[in-house]
Structure formats: structure tokens, C-alpha cells
TIMI-2910 file (N, C-alpha, C, CB; in pm, 1 decimal, decimal comma, always signed):
<rs>
+----------+----------+----------+----------+----------+----------+----------+----------+----------+----------+----------+----------+------+
!      n_x !      n_y !      n_z !     ca_x !     ca_y !     ca_z !      c_x !      c_y !      c_z !     cb_x !     cb_y !     cb_z ! resn !
+----------+----------+----------+----------+----------+----------+----------+----------+----------+----------+----------+----------+------+
! +10026,0 !  +8020,7 !  +7365,8 !  +9960,8 !  +7986,2 !  +7239,8 !  +9838,7 !  +8075,4 !  +7222,1 !  +9920,7 !  +7835,6 !  +7236,3 !  Unk !
!  +9826,2 !  +8134,7 !  +7104,8 !  +9712,6 !  +8218,3 !  +7071,5 !  +9595,7 !  +8130,0 !  +7030,0 !  +9748,6 !  +8318,4 !  +6959,6 !  Unk !
!  +9480,2 !  +8151,1 !  +7089,2 !  +9361,0 !  +8073,6 !  +7054,0 !  +9271,4 !  +8161,2 !  +6967,7 !  +9284,7 !  +8023,9 !  +7181,9 !  Unk !
!  +9242,2 !  +8114,0 !  +6846,8 !  +9151,9 !  +8184,7 !  +6755,8 !  +9027,8 !  +8097,4 !  +6739,8 !  +9220,5 !  +8214,7 !  +6615,6 !  Unk !
!  +8924,5 !  +8129,8 !  +6817,7 !  +8801,6 !  +8051,7 !  +6810,5 !  +8721,9 !  +8093,9 !  +6687,8 !  +8717,3 !  +8069,1 !  +6939,1 !  Unk !
!  +8679,5 !  +7996,8 !  +6608,2 !  +8600,0 !  +8030,4 !  +6489,2 !  +8458,7 !  +8071,1 !  +6529,1 !  +8595,3 !  +7910,9 !  +6391,2 !  Unk !
!  +8396,1 !  +8150,0 !  +6443,4 !  +8256,5 !  +8187,1 !  +6468,4 !  +8160,5 !  +8091,6 !  +6398,0 !  +8230,4 !  +8331,0 !  +6422,2 !  Unk !
!  +8211,7 !  +8018,3 !  +6296,3 !  +8125,9 !  +7924,0 !  +6224,3 !  +8204,7 !  +7798,2 !  +6187,6 !  +8067,3 !  +7989,9 !  +6096,9 !  Unk !
!  +8139,1 !  +7684,6 !  +6209,4 !  +8200,6 !  +7554,4 !  +6186,7 !  +8102,2 !  +7466,1 !  +6111,9 !  +8243,7 !  +7488,5 !  +6320,6 !  Unk !
!  +8155,1 !  +7383,5 !  +6021,4 !  +8075,0 !  +7283,6 !  +5951,5 !  +8123,4 !  +7145,5 !  +5995,4 !  +8085,1 !  +7300,8 !  +5795,4 !  Unk !
!  +8029,0 !  +7060,4 !  +6035,6 !  +8058,5 !  +6922,2 !  +6071,4 !  +8004,7 !  +6832,0 !  +5961,6 !  +7996,9 !  +6884,9 !  +6209,9 !  Unk !
!  +8089,6 !  +6741,7 !  +5911,6 !  +8045,8 !  +6647,2 !  +5808,7 !  +8081,5 !  +6507,2 !  +5855,0 !  +8111,0 !  +6678,7 !  +5669,9 !  Unk !
!  +7980,6 !  +6434,0 !  +5897,6 !  +7999,3 !  +6297,3 !  +5947,1 !  +7867,2 !  +6224,8 !  +5929,7 !  +8046,6 !  +6295,0 !  +6097,8 !  Unk !
!  +7872,7 !  +6103,6 !  +5874,3 !  +7748,2 !  +6029,6 !  +5854,0 !  +7694,2 !  +5968,6 !  +5982,8 !  +7769,5 !  +5920,7 !  +5751,9 !  Unk !
!  +7769,4 !  +5979,5 !  +6091,4 !  +7722,6 !  +5933,0 !  +6221,6 !  +7665,6 !  +6053,5 !  +6296,5 !  +7838,7 !  +5864,4 !  +6303,3 !  Unk !
!  +7533,5 !  +6059,1 !  +6306,4 !  +7468,5 !  +6175,3 !  +6367,0 !  +7507,2 !  +6191,0 !  +6513,9 !  +7316,8 !  +6163,6 !  +6354,1 !  Unk !
!  +7538,7 !  +6082,5 !  +6581,1 !  +7581,7 !  +6090,1 !  +6722,1 !  +7716,6 !  +6162,5 !  +6729,7 !  +7592,5 !  +5946,4 !  +6785,8 !  Unk !
!  +7808,0 !  +6130,0 !  +6638,8 !  +7936,8 !  +6200,7 !  +6636,5 !  +7917,5 !  +6349,1 !  +6610,7 !  +8029,0 !  +6140,9 !  +6529,8 !  Unk !
!  +7827,8 !  +6383,8 !  +6519,2 !  +7798,1 !  +6524,7 !  +6492,7 !  +7741,9 !  +6592,2 !  +6617,3 !  +7698,8 !  +6538,0 !  +6375,8 !  Unk !
!  +7650,6 !  +6525,4 !  +6683,8 !  +7587,3 !  +6580,1 !  +6804,4 !  +7692,0 !  +6605,3 !  +6913,1 !  +7477,7 !  +6483,9 !  +6856,9 !  Unk !
!  +7779,3 !  +6506,8 !  +6936,1 !  +7883,8 !  +6520,5 !  +7038,5 !  +7979,4 !  +6633,7 !  +7001,6 !  +7961,9 !  +6387,5 !  +7055,3 !  Unk !
!  +8021,5 !  +6638,7 !  +6875,8 !  +8111,8 !  +6745,2 !  +6831,5 !  +8046,9 !  +6882,4 !  +6849,8 !  +8151,5 !  +6724,3 !  +6683,9 !  Unk !
!  +7918,9 !  +6893,2 !  +6817,7 !  +7849,3 !  +7020,5 !  +6835,4 !  +7848,7 !  +7060,5 !  +6982,2 !  +7705,2 !  +7011,7 !  +6781,8 !  Unk !
!  +7818,6 !  +6968,6 !  +7071,5 !  +7815,3 !  +6999,2 !  +7215,3 !  +7952,9 !  +7043,7 !  +7264,5 !  +7767,7 !  +6876,2 !  +7295,8 !  Unk !
!  +8058,3 !  +6976,5 !  +7218,4 !  +8193,7 !  +7014,3 !  +7257,6 !  +8230,2 !  +7153,2 !  +7205,4 !  +8294,1 !  +6911,1 !  +7206,6 !  Unk !
!  +8194,2 !  +7180,7 !  +7080,4 !  +8220,4 !  +7312,5 !  +7023,0 !  +8147,2 !  +7422,1 !  +7100,5 !  +8178,8 !  +7315,5 !  +6875,5 !  Unk !
!  +8024,4 !  +7395,3 !  +7141,5 !  +7945,3 !  +7493,0 !  +7217,3 !  +8004,7 !  +7514,3 !  +7356,9 !  +7798,1 !  +7446,4 !  +7228,6 !  Unk !
!  +8072,3 !  +7412,2 !  +7412,2 !  +8141,3 !  +7430,0 !  +7540,2 !  +8260,4 !  +7523,0 !  +7524,0 !  +8187,2 !  +7294,6 !  +7596,6 !  Unk !
!  +8326,7 !  +7513,9 !  +7410,4 !  +8442,2 !  +7598,2 !  +7382,7 !  +8398,0 !  +7741,9 !  +7356,4 !  +8521,6 !  +7543,6 !  +7262,7 !  Unk !
!  +8287,8 !  +7759,0 !  +7284,5 !  +8236,4 !  +7892,0 !  +7253,2 !  +8084,8 !  +7885,8 !  +7237,3 !  +8302,6 !  +7947,9 !  +7124,6 !  Unk !
!  +8015,0 !  +7956,7 !  +7324,1 !  +7868,3 !  +7957,3 !  +7317,4 !  +7816,0 !  +8025,2 !  +7191,0 !  +7810,9 !  +8026,9 !  +7439,8 !  Unk !
!  +7897,0 !  +8112,7 !  +7133,0 !  +7853,1 !  +8191,3 !  +7016,9 !  +7882,5 !  +8126,6 !  +6883,4 !  +7917,1 !  +8325,1 !  +7020,1 !  Unk !
!  +7942,9 !  +8010,0 !  +6884,3 !  +7981,7 !  +7945,3 !  +6759,6 !  +7858,2 !  +7896,5 !  +6684,1 !  +8077,6 !  +7828,3 !  +6787,2 !  Unk !
!  +7856,9 !  +7918,5 !  +6555,0 !  +7747,9 !  +7868,8 !  +6471,1 !  +7793,8 !  +7738,1 !  +6408,2 !  +7706,8 !  +7973,7 !  +6361,2 !  Unk !
!  +7716,5 !  +7631,7 !  +6430,7 !  +7753,6 !  +7499,0 !  +6383,2 !  +7650,3 !  +7450,4 !  +6282,8 !  +7766,4 !  +7399,6 !  +6500,9 !  Unk !
!  +7698,0 !  +7410,9 !  +6164,6 !  +7608,5 !  +7346,4 !  +6067,6 !  +7654,8 !  +7201,6 !  +6054,1 !  +7609,5 !  +7421,3 !  +5926,9 !  Unk !
!  +7559,2 !  +7109,9 !  +6060,9 !  +7590,7 !  +6967,5 !  +6058,2 !  +7534,2 !  +6902,3 !  +5933,2 !  +7536,3 !  +6898,1 !  +6183,2 !  Unk !
!  +7614,5 !  +6812,7 !  +5875,5 !  +7573,1 !  +6739,0 !  +5756,4 !  +7607,2 !  +6592,6 !  +5774,9 !  +7640,7 !  +6795,6 !  +5628,8 !  Unk !
!  +7512,5 !  +6507,3 !  +5737,9 !  +7534,7 !  +6363,0 !  +5751,7 !  +7583,3 !  +6300,7 !  +5621,3 !  +7406,3 !  +6293,9 !  +5797,3 !  Unk !
!  +7606,1 !  +6385,5 !  +5519,7 !  +7667,5 !  +6334,8 !  +5396,8 !  +7741,9 !  +6447,5 !  +5326,4 !  +7560,6 !  +6273,3 !  +5302,7 !  Unk !
!  +7845,5 !  +6409,0 !  +5254,8 !  +7933,8 !  +6505,6 !  +5189,8 !  +7867,9 !  +6582,5 !  +5074,8 !  +8055,2 !  +6434,7 !  +5138,3 !  Unk !
!  +7783,4 !  +6518,4 !  +4990,7 !  +7721,4 !  +6595,9 !  +4881,9 !  +7637,9 !  +6714,1 !  +4931,9 !  +7634,0 !  +6505,1 !  +4798,1 !  Unk !
!  +7561,8 !  +6694,1 !  +5039,2 !  +7482,5 !  +6804,8 !  +5093,7 !  +7572,5 !  +6915,8 !  +5146,7 !  +7389,9 !  +6754,5 !  +5205,3 !  Unk !
!  +7683,3 !  +6877,5 !  +5209,5 !  +7777,5 !  +6976,8 !  +5260,6 !  +7840,2 !  +7056,5 !  +5146,3 !  +7887,1 !  +6908,6 !  +5343,9 !  Unk !
!  +7877,1 !  +6988,8 !  +5038,4 !  +7932,6 !  +7058,0 !  +4921,1 !  +7832,3 !  +7156,2 !  +4863,1 !  +7974,7 !  +6957,0 !  +4813,6 !  Unk !
!  +7707,9 !  +7113,6 !  +4855,0 !  +7602,7 !  +7200,3 !  +4801,8 !  +7588,5 !  +7325,2 !  +4888,4 !  +7468,1 !  +7124,4 !  +4794,2 !  Unk !
!  +7593,0 !  +7307,2 !  +5020,1 !  +7583,1 !  +7422,0 !  +5110,8 !  +7704,4 !  +7513,6 !  +5096,6 !  +7569,8 !  +7374,4 !  +5256,3 !  Unk !
!  +7821,8 !  +7455,7 !  +5079,3 !  +7941,4 !  +7537,7 !  +5058,2 !  +7928,5 !  +7622,7 !  +4932,1 !  +8066,2 !  +7448,8 !  +5049,0 !  Unk !
!  +7876,2 !  +7563,7 !  +4826,4 !  +7856,9 !  +7638,4 !  +4701,9 !  +7759,6 !  +7754,5 !  +4722,8 !  +7805,2 !  +7545,1 !  +4590,5 !  Unk !
!  +7654,1 !  +7730,4 !  +4800,5 !  +7558,9 !  +7837,6 !  +4831,4 !  +7626,9 !  +7946,5 !  +4913,7 !  +7436,4 !  +7781,7 !  +4907,4 !  Unk !
!  +7708,2 !  +7904,7 !  +5009,7 !  +7779,2 !  +8001,9 !  +5093,7 !  +7874,5 !  +8086,7 !  +5011,0 !  +7856,4 !  +7930,3 !  +5204,9 !  Unk !
!  +7941,2 !  +8024,8 !  +4915,9 !  +8033,5 !  +8097,6 !  +4828,8 !  +7958,8 !  +8202,5 !  +4747,1 !  +8107,8 !  +8000,4 !  +4735,3 !  Unk !
!  +7838,3 !  +8166,8 !  +4703,8 !  +7759,8 !  +8261,2 !  +4623,7 !  +7691,3 !  +8367,4 !  +4710,2 !  +7655,3 !  +8186,0 !  +4542,3 !  Unk !
!  +7709,5 !  +8357,9 !  +4842,0 !  +7655,8 !  +8461,0 !  +4930,4 !  +7524,7 !  +8427,4 !  +4997,0 !  +7638,9 !  +8584,5 !  +4855,3 !  Unk !
!  +7471,9 !  +8308,7 !  +4976,0 !  +7343,3 !  +8274,1 !  +5037,3 !  +7360,8 !  +8164,9 !  +5143,0 !  +7242,9 !  +8228,0 !  +4929,7 !  Unk !
!  +7434,6 !  +8199,5 !  +5245,1 !  +7455,2 !  +8105,0 !  +5354,3 !  +7577,1 !  +8144,5 !  +5435,3 !  +7470,8 !  +7962,4 !  +5300,8 !  Unk !
!  +7589,4 !  +8085,4 !  +5551,8 !  +7702,7 !  +8114,1 !  +5639,3 !  +7825,9 !  +8041,2 !  +5587,0 !  +7671,9 !  +8072,3 !  +5786,0 !  Unk !
!  +7934,2 !  +8114,2 !  +5572,8 !  +8059,3 !  +8058,2 !  +5523,5 !  +8139,4 !  +8007,6 !  +5643,5 !  +8140,8 !  +8164,4 !  +5441,3 !  Unk !
!  +8169,5 !  +7877,3 !  +5648,4 !  +8239,8 !  +7824,0 !  +5765,5 !  +8387,2 !  +7863,7 !  +5767,4 !  +8227,7 !  +7672,4 !  +5769,0 !  Unk !
!  +8439,8 !  +7882,2 !  +5887,3 !  +8582,8 !  +7908,3 !  +5903,5 !  +8660,1 !  +7776,8 !  +5917,0 !  +8607,8 !  +7998,1 !  +6026,5 !  Unk !
!  +8592,2 !  +7675,4 !  +5972,1 !  +8654,6 !  +7545,4 !  +5994,4 !  +8556,3 !  +7436,2 !  +5951,9 !  +8696,9 !  +7528,0 !  +6144,4 !  Unk !
!  +8608,8 !  +7332,0 !  +5887,3 !  +8529,3 !  +7213,3 !  +5854,7 !  +8592,2 !  +7094,7 !  +5925,8 !  +8521,7 !  +7189,1 !  +5699,3 !  Unk !
!  +8508,5 !  +7020,3 !  +5998,4 !  +8548,6 !  +6892,9 !  +6056,3 !  +8491,5 !  +6785,4 !  +5964,6 !  +8498,0 !  +6876,5 !  +6206,4 !  Unk !
!  +8578,9 !  +6703,3 !  +5908,5 !  +8540,5 !  +6608,7 !  +5804,5 !  +8575,1 !  +6465,3 !  +5844,1 !  +8608,8 !  +6644,7 !  +5672,9 !  Unk !
!  +8475,3 !  +6378,0 !  +5840,1 !  +8498,0 !  +6234,9 !  +5857,6 !  +8544,0 !  +6177,6 !  +5724,0 !  +8368,7 !  +6162,2 !  +5909,1 !  Unk !
!  +8621,6 !  +6071,8 !  +5727,3 !  +8670,0 !  +6010,5 !  +5603,1 !  +8578,1 !  +5901,4 !  +5550,8 !  +8807,4 !  +5953,5 !  +5624,4 !  Unk !
!  +8527,4 !  +5818,9 !  +5639,1 !  +8451,5 !  +5701,0 !  +5597,1 !  +8301,7 !  +5730,3 !  +5598,2 !  +8483,1 !  +5580,9 !  +5688,4 !  Unk !
!  +8251,1 !  +5772,7 !  +5482,9 !  +8108,8 !  +5805,5 !  +5468,1 !  +8058,9 !  +5752,3 !  +5335,3 !  +8084,9 !  +5958,7 !  +5477,8 !  Unk !
!  +7928,9 !  +5749,7 !  +5321,4 !  +7862,2 !  +5716,5 !  +5196,5 !  +7758,0 !  +5822,5 !  +5168,7 !  +7798,2 !  +5575,3 !  +5201,9 !  Unk !
!  +7723,9 !  +5854,2 !  +5050,7 !  +7768,4 !  +5796,5 !  +4924,2 !  +7902,5 !  +5851,7 !  +4877,5 !  +7664,9 !  +5820,7 !  +4818,2 !  Unk !
!  +7950,8 !  +5960,4 !  +4937,8 !  +8079,7 !  +6020,1 !  +4901,0 !  +8166,9 !  +6020,1 !  +5026,4 !  +8062,1 !  +6166,8 !  +4842,7 !  Unk !
!  +8287,2 !  +5963,6 !  +5014,9 !  +8372,7 !  +5960,9 !  +5133,9 !  +8448,2 !  +6093,9 !  +5148,4 !  +8472,9 !  +5842,3 !  +5126,2 !  Unk !
!  +8521,1 !  +6106,3 !  +5257,5 !  +8592,8 !  +6229,3 !  +5285,5 !  +8699,5 !  +6262,6 !  +5183,2 !  +8654,7 !  +6221,0 !  +5419,4 !  Unk !
!  +8762,1 !  +6158,8 !  +5126,4 !  +8864,6 !  +6182,2 !  +5023,8 !  +8803,3 !  +6245,1 !  +4899,2 !  +8935,4 !  +6050,4 !  +4986,9 !  Unk !
!  +8688,0 !  +6193,1 !  +4856,7 !  +8618,8 !  +6251,5 !  +4741,3 !  +8576,0 !  +6394,5 !  +4771,2 !  +8496,4 !  +6166,4 !  +4702,7 !  Unk !
!  +8528,1 !  +6417,1 !  +4894,3 !  +8489,7 !  +6552,4 !  +4934,4 !  +8609,3 !  +6646,7 !  +4921,5 !  +8435,3 !  +6553,2 !  +5079,5 !  Unk !
!  +8725,1 !  +6604,9 !  +4971,2 !  +8844,9 !  +6688,7 !  +4962,6 !  +8880,8 !  +6720,8 !  +4818,5 !  +8962,2 !  +6619,9 !  +5030,8 !  Unk !
!  +8867,4 !  +6623,1 !  +4729,8 !  +8896,7 !  +6646,6 !  +4587,9 !  +8802,2 !  +6751,1 !  +4528,9 !  +8886,2 !  +6515,3 !  +4508,5 !  Unk !
!  +8673,3 !  +6741,7 !  +4560,9 !  +8576,2 !  +6841,4 !  +4513,0 !  +8602,1 !  +6977,7 !  +4577,4 !  +8431,6 !  +6795,2 !  +4543,2 !  Unk !
!  +8630,3 !  +6975,0 !  +4706,9 !  +8656,9 !  +7097,2 !  +4781,8 !  +8774,3 !  +7174,3 !  +4720,1 !  +8686,3 !  +7064,2 !  +4929,3 !  Unk !
!  +8875,3 !  +7101,1 !  +4675,6 !  +8995,6 !  +7162,9 !  +4617,4 !  +8963,5 !  +7243,4 !  +4492,3 !  +9099,1 !  +7055,9 !  +4583,9 !  Unk !
!  +8852,6 !  +7215,8 !  +4426,3 !  +8816,7 !  +7285,6 !  +4303,0 !  +8732,3 !  +7411,0 !  +4327,3 !  +8741,9 !  +7191,7 !  +4211,9 !  Unk !
!  +8685,1 !  +7429,5 !  +4450,8 !  +8599,6 !  +7543,7 !  +4480,9 !  +8679,5 !  +7673,3 !  +4482,7 !  +8529,4 !  +7523,6 !  +4614,9 !  Unk !
!  +8616,5 !  +7779,4 !  +4438,6 !  +8676,5 !  +7913,4 !  +4442,3 !  +8630,5 !  +7980,3 !  +4571,9 !  +8635,8 !  +7999,6 !  +4315,1 !  Unk !
!  +8709,7 !  +7964,5 !  +4676,4 !  +8672,3 !  +8013,3 !  +4808,7 !  +8703,9 !  +8161,8 !  +4823,3 !  +8744,2 !  +7933,2 !  +4917,1 !  Unk !
!  +8611,6 !  +8240,1 !  +4882,5 !  +8638,1 !  +8382,2 !  +4903,7 !  +8740,4 !  +8405,7 !  +5015,2 !  +8508,4 !  +8454,9 !  +4936,5 !  Unk !
!  +8754,5 !  +8309,4 !  +5105,3 !  +8854,6 !  +8315,0 !  +5211,8 !  +8887,4 !  +8170,8 !  +5251,5 !  +8802,9 !  +8399,0 !  +5335,9 !  Unk !
!  +9002,9 !  +8151,0 !  +5311,8 !  +9042,9 !  +8013,4 !  +5344,4 !  +8950,7 !  +7949,7 !  +5448,6 !  +9186,8 !  +8011,6 !  +5395,5 !  Unk !
!  +8935,6 !  +7820,8 !  +5435,8 !  +8863,6 !  +7740,3 !  +5534,5 !  +8964,4 !  +7642,0 !  +5592,0 !  +8738,7 !  +7665,6 !  +5470,9 !  Unk !
!  +8973,4 !  +7637,8 !  +5723,9 !  +9063,2 !  +7543,4 !  +5788,6 !  +8995,3 !  +7406,5 !  +5791,6 !  +9100,9 !  +7590,9 !  +5932,8 !  Unk !
!  +9066,2 !  +7304,9 !  +5747,9 !  +9011,0 !  +7169,9 !  +5735,5 !  +9069,5 !  +7080,4 !  +5844,3 !  +9040,1 !  +7110,8 !  +5594,8 !  Unk !
!  +8980,3 !  +7016,6 !  +5920,2 !  +9021,2 !  +6919,1 !  +6020,4 !  +8961,2 !  +6785,3 !  +5980,2 !  +8976,0 !  +6961,6 !  +6165,2 !  Unk !
!  +9047,5 !  +6691,2 !  +5948,8 !  +9000,9 !  +6556,1 !  +5920,4 !  +8986,9 !  +6486,8 !  +6054,4 !  +9098,8 !  +6478,1 !  +5824,1 !  Unk !
!  +8863,7 !  +6455,9 !  +6088,9 !  +8831,7 !  +6393,1 !  +6216,6 !  +8792,9 !  +6250,0 !  +6186,7 !  +8717,2 !  +6469,2 !  +6292,9 !  Unk !
!  +8882,8 !  +6157,2 !  +6217,4 !  +8862,0 !  +6020,3 !  +6173,3 !  +8889,2 !  +5919,9 !  +6283,9 !  +8949,6 !  +5990,4 !  +6054,6 !  Unk !
!  +8821,0 !  +5807,9 !  +6274,6 !  +8848,9 !  +5697,3 !  +6367,6 !  +8963,9 !  +5611,3 !  +6315,2 !  +8722,1 !  +5610,2 !  +6388,6 !  Unk !
!  +9013,6 !  +5643,7 !  +6198,3 !  +9124,4 !  +5568,5 !  +6140,0 !  +9252,6 !  +5593,6 !  +6219,2 !  +9144,2 !  +5606,9 !  +5991,7 !  Unk !
!  +9324,9 !  +5487,2 !  +6244,4 !  +9454,7 !  +5498,3 !  +6309,8 !  +9564,6 !  +5449,5 !  +6215,4 !  +9456,6 !  +5417,9 !  +6442,0 !  Unk !
!  +9529,5 !  +5433,4 !  +6089,1 !  +9624,1 !  +5382,3 !  +5991,2 !  +9717,3 !  +5492,6 !  +5942,3 !  +9549,8 !  +5319,9 !  +5873,4 !  Unk !
!  +9844,8 !  +5461,4 !  +5941,9 !  +9946,2 !  +5556,8 !  +5898,1 !  +9920,3 !  +5602,9 !  +5754,9 ! +10085,5 !  +5494,9 !  +5909,0 !  Unk !
!  +9874,0 !  +5510,5 !  +5667,1 !  +9853,3 !  +5550,2 !  +5527,1 !  +9744,9 !  +5657,2 !  +5514,4 !  +9815,7 !  +5428,0 !  +5442,4 !  Unk !
!  +9643,5 !  +5655,6 !  +5601,9 !  +9542,0 !  +5762,2 !  +5598,3 !  +9602,6 !  +5895,1 !  +5641,7 !  +9422,0 !  +5726,4 !  +5689,1 !  Unk !
!  +9685,3 !  +5891,2 !  +5744,8 !  +9750,1 !  +6014,2 !  +5792,6 !  +9846,5 !  +6069,5 !  +5687,2 !  +9825,7 !  +5987,4 !  +5924,9 !  Unk !
!  +9919,9 !  +5980,4 !  +5621,8 ! +10012,3 !  +6023,0 !  +5516,9 !  +9937,3 !  +6076,6 !  +5395,7 ! +10102,7 !  +5906,9 !  +5475,4 !  Unk !
!  +9827,7 !  +6009,9 !  +5361,5 !  +9747,1 !  +6056,3 !  +5248,4 !  +9690,1 !  +6195,1 !  +5276,6 !  +9633,1 !  +5956,7 !  +5218,6 !  Unk !
!  +9644,7 !  +6216,9 !  +5400,2 !  +9591,4 !  +6347,9 !  +5438,0 !  +9700,8 !  +6454,0 !  +5429,3 !  +9532,0 !  +6343,6 !  +5580,4 !  Unk !
!  +9819,5 !  +6421,6 !  +5478,5 !  +9930,7 !  +6516,5 !  +5476,5 !  +9972,7 !  +6550,9 !  +5333,6 ! +10049,8 !  +6459,6 !  +5553,5 !  Unk !
!  +9959,0 !  +6456,0 !  +5242,3 !  +9999,2 !  +6477,1 !  +5103,5 !  +9890,6 !  +6543,5 !  +5019,3 ! +10037,4 !  +6345,6 !  +5041,3 !  Unk !
!  +9768,9 !  +6550,7 !  +5070,4 !  +9657,7 !  +6606,4 !  +4992,8 !  +9678,7 !  +6755,6 !  +4968,7 !  +9523,5 !  +6582,4 !  +5065,3 !  Unk !
!  +9642,5 !  +6804,9 !  +4849,1 !  +9661,1 !  +6947,7 !  +4819,8 !  +9579,8 !  +7041,2 !  +4910,0 !  +9624,8 !  +6974,3 !  +4676,6 !  Unk !
!  +9468,2 !  +6992,8 !  +4965,6 !  +9392,5 !  +7074,9 !  +5059,9 !  +9464,2 !  +7066,4 !  +5194,2 !  +9241,9 !  +7027,4 !  +5071,5 !  Unk !
!  +9511,1 !  +7181,2 !  +5242,6 !  +9581,5 !  +7183,2 !  +5370,1 !  +9486,2 !  +7139,4 !  +5480,6 !  +9639,2 !  +7324,3 !  +5399,6 !  Unk !
!  +9533,1 !  +7049,1 !  +5565,3 !  +9445,5 !  +6994,9 !  +5668,5 !  +9525,1 !  +6953,8 !  +5790,3 !  +9366,3 !  +6876,3 !  +5615,1 !  Unk !
!  +9450,5 !  +6929,5 !  +5897,2 !  +9503,4 !  +6872,9 !  +6019,6 !  +9429,6 !  +6741,3 !  +6040,1 !  +9486,2 !  +6970,9 !  +6143,1 !  Unk !
!  +9502,9 !  +6635,0 !  +6070,5 !  +9442,7 !  +6503,5 !  +6091,1 !  +9429,6 !  +6479,8 !  +6240,7 !  +9527,3 !  +6390,8 !  +6023,7 !  Unk !
!  +9307,3 !  +6450,5 !  +6285,8 !  +9278,8 !  +6427,0 !  +6426,8 !  +9204,7 !  +6295,2 !  +6440,2 !  +9196,3 !  +6543,6 !  +6488,0 !  Unk !
!  +9250,5 !  +6212,9 !  +6530,7 !  +9181,0 !  +6086,7 !  +6557,2 !  +9066,5 !  +6111,3 !  +6654,9 !  +9279,0 !  +5979,6 !  +6613,6 !  Unk !
!  +8955,3 !  +6043,6 !  +6630,2 !  +8841,8 !  +6049,2 !  +6722,2 !  +8880,2 !  +5974,0 !  +6848,4 !  +8712,2 !  +5989,1 !  +6657,8 !  Unk !
!  +8824,2 !  +6006,1 !  +6960,7 !  +8716,4 !  +6102,8 !  +6984,6 !  +8770,7 !  +6244,1 !  +7005,1 !  +8633,9 !  +6060,9 !  +7106,3 !  Unk !
!  +8686,8 !  +6338,9 !  +6975,0 !  +8717,7 !  +6479,5 !  +6994,2 !  +8697,6 !  +6513,8 !  +7141,5 !  +8629,4 !  +6569,5 !  +6902,8 !  Unk !
!  +8770,2 !  +6609,9 !  +7191,6 !  +8754,3 !  +6654,9 !  +7330,2 !  +8768,2 !  +6806,9 !  +7334,1 !  +8859,5 !  +6586,6 !  +7424,6 !  Unk !
!  +8724,7 !  +6866,5 !  +7443,6 !  +8737,1 !  +7010,7 !  +7460,6 !  +8884,5 !  +7050,6 !  +7458,3 !  +8670,4 !  +7056,4 !  +7592,4 !  Unk !
!  +8968,8 !  +6974,5 !  +7527,6 !  +9112,5 !  +7005,0 !  +7528,4 !  +9170,4 !  +6999,3 !  +7387,0 !  +9187,9 !  +6906,9 !  +7620,4 !  Unk !
!  +9128,3 !  +6900,2 !  +7311,0 !  +9178,3 !  +6886,6 !  +7173,3 !  +9131,7 !  +7004,0 !  +7087,5 !  +9131,1 !  +6753,0 !  +7111,1 !  Unk !
!  +9009,5 !  +7050,3 !  +7109,5 !  +8959,2 !  +7166,7 !  +7035,1 !  +9043,2 !  +7290,6 !  +7064,9 !  +8811,2 !  +7193,5 !  +7070,0 !  Unk !
!  +9071,8 !  +7315,8 !  +7192,0 !  +9156,3 !  +7430,6 !  +7225,3 !  +9293,5 !  +7417,5 !  +7161,3 !  +9170,4 !  +7444,7 !  +7377,0 !  Unk !
!  +9347,4 !  +7296,8 !  +7163,4 !  +9475,7 !  +7271,7 !  +7100,6 !  +9468,5 !  +7299,4 !  +6949,3 !  +9520,2 !  +7126,8 !  +7127,1 !  Unk !
!  +9363,9 !  +7249,7 !  +6885,3 !  +9345,2 !  +7271,9 !  +6742,4 !  +9330,9 !  +7419,0 !  +6707,4 !  +9224,3 !  +7196,8 !  +6694,2 !  Unk !
!  +9248,8 !  +7488,7 !  +6780,3 !  +9223,7 !  +7628,9 !  +6748,7 !  +9345,3 !  +7715,9 !  +6777,8 !  +9104,0 !  +7679,7 !  +6827,1 !  Unk !
!  +9439,2 !  +7662,0 !  +6852,8 !  +9563,2 !  +7733,2 !  +6876,0 !  +9662,4 !  +7717,3 !  +6762,3 !  +9625,0 !  +7686,7 !  +7003,3 !  Unk !
!  +9644,4 !  +7613,4 !  +6680,0 !  +9741,5 !  +7587,2 !  +6574,4 !  +9685,9 !  +7597,0 !  +6433,6 !  +9799,2 !  +7453,2 !  +6593,5 !  Unk !
!  +9555,0 !  +7595,6 !  +6416,5 !  +9501,4 !  +7604,7 !  +6279,9 !  +9441,6 !  +7741,7 !  +6254,5 !  +9395,7 !  +7496,3 !  +6255,7 !  Unk !
+----------+----------+----------+----------+----------+----------+----------+----------+----------+----------+----------+----------+------+
</rs>
């Protein structure tokens, strides 16, 4: 399996502990990875818009939680789908949900994504980067 480690990743989760753990795991996989963390989806969208316009780091991968406020992950995906991206961003839905309907909804969403159940691990990251 070919492993393509990203140079930049965006984490979007309203649980700062989950963001912190994900960042530490990503840094174990690659010390050179640039990680931007957001505790809400609107701020992440705003940063993406800035990155698209050239004033910010453009992420190669986004790890997105579904259950957040004030905008949940589904709303974020809908907004994300309307962005004019200069290059593709790989989307990983990182959720504590184990419900089949969430997995099916993610698979049916127009934004191509991979659905991963929490908790994240180093092994899971290597597996993900080998397939996304």
C-alpha cells in the first residue's frame, strides 16, 4: 500500500481534547505536518475561504466531526460542496456515531469522504493515508 502523508491537515471538532489528541497522533505519523484546529465549523469555513483566496495554508485533508454547534458537520459539508477549490481536499468524517444511517448518509453525500469512527489511532491514520 502506498502511503501519501499530507503536509497540511485541518481538524474540526468542538471537543478541544479530541482535536489535541488527533494533532498529537498526526505529529507521530509525520513531524512535518501542519495542523490547523477549529472548535467550530463556521470558523473553519472562513479559514478555507481565506486559503482559497491565497491568504492561508490550504489543507490536503480535513478531519470533520459531525455533532457540533452552532453548525454541525452535515451543514459544513453542504457549505463545503459549494466552495470553488483550487485542488481537491480529502475529507475524513471522524465521528463517535456508530449509527448505520450516519454512515449511509456520509456515503451518499456529494462531497467524497471516508467515514471513520472515533477514537483515532496511529495505525488508523496510516491506513487512511494509504487509501485516501
